[in-house]
N, C-alpha and C positions, 0 to 999 in steps of 0.2 A: 302283417302276419302276427297272429296271436296264439300263444300256447295256452293250455288249460290253466285258468286262473280265475279268481273271483274279482268282480269289479270293486274298486274302492268306493267308499261311501260318497265321495265327491270327486269331481274332476275340474280342471281349469282349461278353458279354451280361449282363443283370441278371435274376436270379431270386430272388423273395422278398426284394428289397432288397439282396442281396449280389452283387457282381460275380462272374461265373464265366467262366473262361477256356475257350474252345472251341478245341480243337486241330484241325489238319488231318485227323487220323484221325477225330475226332468228326463233322466236316463230311462226310467221305466216308461215314461210317456212315449219316448222315441221308439223303444222296443215294441210297445203296443201298436204304434203306428205302422211299424214294419212287419208286424205279425201277419198282415194280409199278404205279404210278399215273401213268405217263408218256404216256398217250393224251390228246391235247389235244382238247377240245371247246369250241365256241363256241355259247352259248345265246342266242338272239335275244330281247332285252328289249323292243324296239319295232319297229314296221314291220308290213307286211301278213301276215307269217307268224310273228308273235310266239309264242315258245315252241319254235320249230324248233331242232333241234340239228344243228350242222355238225361232223362229225368230221374232224379234220385228219390226213391220212396222214403216214407217216414222212418222205416226201420233200417235204412241204409242199404248198401250193396257192395259187392266185390267187383273190382275192375280187373280184367285180364284177357288173355288170348284164347282161353278155352277152359276145359274141365268144368268145374262147378261155378264158374264166374257168373255173376248176375248180369253184367254188361260186357258184351264182346268188344274188345279193342284189338282188332286183328292186325297188329303191327309186329314185325319180326323181332324187335328187341324188347317187347313187352312179355313178361313172364305169364305163365298160364293163370296163376292167381297172384296178381301184382300188388294191388293196394285195396284197402277196405275203407269205405266211408261210413261213419256212424254218427248218430245224433245223440248228443250228450247235453242235458240241461237246456234244451231249446236251440242248440247250435250244432252245426255239422263240422266234423273233424275228419281228417284223413290220416291213416297210418300205413306204413309200408309193411308188406308181408314177406320180408326178406327176399325181395326181388333181386334179380341178377344186375339190372342196370339202374335201379334206384327210382324213388319217387321224390319229386321236387315241388315246392310251393314258392313261387317267386324266386327261384334259383337256389333256395335253401333245401338241402336234402332232409327228408323226413326219416327219422330213425326210430327209436323205441317210443318216443313221446309223441302223442297225437298232435297235429297242427290244425288249428282252426282255419276253415275255408271262408274267407271274407269275400264279400261281393267285389268282383273285378279281379280277383287273384288269378294268377297263371299257374295251372297245375300241369305238370309234365310227368309222363310215365316213360322212363328211358329218355332217349334223345329224339325220338321221332313222333311220339304221340303227345300233342300239346292241347290243352283245353283252357278256356276262360270260364271262370265261375260266375254264375248269374243267379240271383235270387229273384223269383218272379211270382206274381199272383197266378191263379188258375187261368185267367184269360190270357195273360202274356205267355204262359207256358204252352197253352193250346195254340196260340198264334205262331210261336217259334216252331212247334212241331209241324203245323200246316205249311209254313213257308218252306221248310226243308223238304217235305213230301212233294210240294209243288215243283220245286227246283230239281229234285233228284229221282222222283218216282214217276212211273207211267200211270196216267190217270185211270186207265181201263183195268189193267191187270195187277197193279200195285208192285210189279217188278221194278227194279231200277231202270231208268231210262237210258237212252243212248249217250247223253252227256255224262251221266254218272259212270257208264261203262267205259267210255274213253279215258276219263280221269283215273279210274281204278286200274285199267289195263296198263297204263303208263307207270303207275305206282308199283304194280306187281312186277313189271319187267325190271324196274330199278332194284327192287328187293331181291329178285331172282339173280340178277347180275352180281349183286354184292355177296349173296349167300352161296352162290353156285348151285342152287336147287333148281330142278326142272319146273316148267310152267306149262300147263295144258289149257287148251281152248276148245270148247264144243260150240257148234252152231247148229240149231234145230230149225227145220222148216216144216210147217204143218202141210201134209200132203193134200192136194186137191181142195185147198181152202176156198178158192174162187167158186167152185161148184157148190160148195155148202152155202156160200152167201147167195148165189144165184137161186138156189132151190128154196131157202127158208128166209132170206132177207138178212140185212146187216145186223139188226138187233139180235137175232138168233145166233148169227156168226160171232158177234161180240161175246155172248154168253159162253159159246163153245170155246172161244179163245181163252177166256178167263179160266175155264175148267182145265184146259190143257196146261196153262201156266201153273195151276195148283198141283196137278199131277207131277209135273216136272219138279216143282219146288220141293215137294214132299220126298222126292227120290234123291235129293242132293245131300251132301255132307254139310255140316253146320258152317264150315268156313268157305264153302264154294260161293262164288258171286254170281247171282242170277239177274239177267237183264233182258228187257225187250229190245231186240236189236233193230227192229223195223218191220212194220206190217205184220205178217204171220211168222216172223223169225224171232227166235230167242237165242241168247248166247250165255255161256257159263264159263267163267274163269276158274280153273281147277288148280289150286295151289299145291306146291310140293308134289306134283303128280308126274310120275313116269308115264310113258305111253301106255303101259299095261293098266295103270290106275285110271287114266283118262278114259280108256276104252271101257273099263268096267263100269264107270259112272255113266257113260253115254248109253251103254246097253241096258243098264238098270232103268234109266229114264225112258228109253224107247219102249221097253216092255210095260212100264207103268201106264203109258198112254195107250198102247195097243190093247191091253187087257181090260181097260175101263169101258163101261157102257155109257155113252154120252146121250143125253136127252137134248135133241136139237129140234126146235119147232114142236111138232107133235109126234115125233117118232124117236125110237132108240136106235142109235147108229154107232158104228165104229169109226174112230179117227186115228190116224197114224202119223208119225213124224219121220223125216229123213234127217240123218245126222252126219256132220263132218267134223273130224277130230284132227287137231295138230298139236305138236308139243315142241317146246324149245328147251334145249340143254346147253350149258356152257355159253351163255350169252356174252358176246364180246362187243357187239355194236348195238347199244341201247336205242340209238336214233332210228335204226331201221327195223328193230325187232317187232314193234307193234304191227307195222305194215306186213311183215313177213308172216307172222303167226296168223293174221287175219286172212291173208291171201291163201295160205296153205289150207286153213280150215274151210274156206269157201270152195276151193277146188275139190276137196274131199266131199263136201256137201253135194256139189253138182254131180259127182260120180254116183253118190247114193241115189239121187233123183233119176239119173240117166239109166241106172242099172235096175230100176223097178220100184224105187221108193221103199219106205218102211225098213230101213237098214242103216247100219253104221259103217262108214268108210273112214279110213285114216290116211292122212297125207304122208306119202314117202316120195322119194325122188321120182319113182316111176308109177306111183299111185297103184301099186299092185296088191296092197293089203286091204282086205275087206272083211267085215263081220256081217254075216247074213242074219 
């Protein structure tokens, strides 16, 4: 870990047991060699999007849970604007933005003085969001991004895939149990999708499914987690959401799809979705919570489908509540 300072004109290192004098010219040569690997990436080691790669632009960025943050780190003990990364004299440094739970580099808390981010350093925001610092060339940075997308994103719609959804749901349940905040889940099913495929073929159906995903994504809040659940089904994890909030998000999404004019094959048509909503509050059994919220949302979804489709239903003990 290195704080702001200037390099001495010479340094001494040990190679094969013998001291070797490193001149300023040699240091400059090493820095010139590494200049092709000066793209800073932060690889998330823990948290709900483990494995995600954040690429830091030349002019730096702000890390945080919301607000004007340049990079979203959606973890409960991360402040809205937690830390800033800046480039000074060809090197990247991190400084804390008076966060509640602190910014740490290799275990040392960053305070008023910026701390240089060396390759391989461990950067922590609070106690739950941990990153490893990597300096990469453009090709390596692109490969890291592609590998993450392949592992965590659906190849067709670019929504998160089922694996990412399962990991995120368990993480959100743990946070909800700790914080006492409610957690909502929405499951969407595209109505009569098989008929669309049969009429226009699977390529046209794929295009329509992508457009449905776009309509849903644009209707969500920034911190909602959107995934392709399987086939023509999508799921949304709605954080800090009472049942009323979850219903509001679900209805906004349903209307966004219903009101859109889709071009499928060679005709303009309407597509609708059926929605099931469930909500957990006061989570006491984390092990069974994921199964419970999924089963409840699925039951509500099938009520929507059985009652005529293109509607939102919410799970209650007797499934009596419905939004038309």
